[in-house]
N, C-alpha and C positions, 0 to 999 in steps of 0.2 A: 445429229443433236448438238445445237450450240449450246442449251442447259440444259443440262441435269443434274440429279441427287443422286450419287450414294448411299444405299443404307445396309451396313453390317448390322444383320437383328437373330435373334434366337427367338427359335420356337414358346413358345407360352408367354409370351411377354409383352402385354397388354400393350406396353409405349410402345413399343414394335408396329402392332397394327395402328393404335390412334395416328400414326406418324404417316402412316401408309394411306390409311382414309383422309388425311390433311391433305396428302399431295395428289391424292386423285381430285378432292373436291376442287384444290384451286389449280388443273389439268394438268399438271406440271408430272415431265418426264423423269422416269427411276430405272435405275439395276438394283437388284435385290443381291445381299451376296448372304445368304442365310448358311450360318458358322456353325450350329445347333452339335452337330455330330463333332465337332472335332474340336477339344479343350486348344490345340495348338493354333488353333488359327485365333480362336479367342483371343489367347492371349498377344499374338503375332497383333491382330486390329488395334486393341488395345493401345499398347505399348505402340505399335507406330501411329497413332492417333491422338495418342495421349489424353483418353477418354476411355472413362473405366464403368461405366453404365453401357447399355443397347438401349434402345439403337443407335450406332453411331452415323450420324449423317453427315456427308460434304455436298457442299456447292461445286461441281464443274463448269466452270463456263470461261468458255476463251481461251481454252489452255490452262486454264489455273482450275487448283485447286481447295476449297476451304471450308477448314472444319466449321460448320454449323452446332454441330452440340447433339442434343438428345432432342427429344420430343418438345421439352417447355423450350429448348431453344431455337426448335421450328416453327413453332406458334409468335415467339419474339420477332422471329425474322420475319414475315408474314404482317404482323403489326407494325413495323416501321419501315419494311417495304413496300406499301401500296399506298 
């Protein structure tokens, strides 16, 4: 995997599902971290990435990790990078 996305998600989150569908539509590789059952992991993911809502989407490329943001930010990423 030279380029792939990491998604921190929680169950019942419509934006999380929308992000997964958008990545699949664009034939992207991705790794999912479902944090639904661990409030500790939810808090850690928010703090570590500086993002307070879900999903938390990261782009991993050439040994670099970049915060994309949430679903709306992922849509903007595709609009500006195509």
